[in-house]
N, C-alpha and C positions, 0 to 999 in steps of 0.2 A: 526496484522490484516491480513487476507486474501482479495485480492482484486481479483475480477473477472470481465468480461466483459469489459476489457479495450481494447481501439483501438489499434491496432498494431504499431502506431507510437508514442505511449506514451513511454517517457523515464524515465530513474530512476531520472534522474534531475528534470523532470517534477513533478514526485512524491514525492519526496524529497522537493522541493519548495512548494508544495500544502499542505502537511501534516504537515511540521514543523510549520505551523501557529498554530497547536494545542499542540506543546510541542516539546522537543527534541527526534529526530529520531536516534536511533543506527544503522538501517541496512534498506536498499532497496533492494530488489531483484525481478527482474522479471522473469518468467519463458519463456524459449525459445523451439520453435520446433526443429526438425533435420534440417530443412533448415535455422535455425539461425534467423527467426523471431519470435517476440513476440507471445505467445500462448495466451495471454489475460488475464494472471493471474500473481500477484506480491504478494509478502509478505513486510509488513511494519512492523518493530520492534520499539515500543517506549521505552523510560527508564522508564516512568510510566503508569501502567496501566489504570489509571483516563484518561490520555491523549488520549490514543487508544479508550476509550469509547468515549470521546467528538468528535474524529475524526470520528468514526463511525456515532455517533450522527448529524454530521454536512454534512458528504459526501455521505451516504449509498443514492444511486439511483440519486445522482447529476450527470448531464452528463460531462464529460472529453473528449474533441474532439468529441463531438456529440453522445458519447455512455454514458449511465447511469451506473455507478459504482455498483457493489455490494459489501457490505464489511461485512464481519464476524469476530467478535471477537475471536480468539482462546484462547485455555487454556493458562494460565500464565505460562510462562518459566523464568527461570534465566538464563541470558548469562552472562558469565564470560569474561570480557574483558582481553586480553593479553597484 
């Protein structure tokens, strides 16, 4: 999932806690600007595509810290664990 319109204070832990309610999360990454502040965008990688779809349906346009999250399901990718 690609998330946008996130409040700059939302943390990786906040996102992991919220999205794990939909299924196992493999990775949470927040994009930061040059000043080291959140750019308001993040990526969530689920173990299963169906969990990502459920998360999008559940949380798209739902406010988090007062700002409605915009969520897009990206193309399916295979992530190899090392």
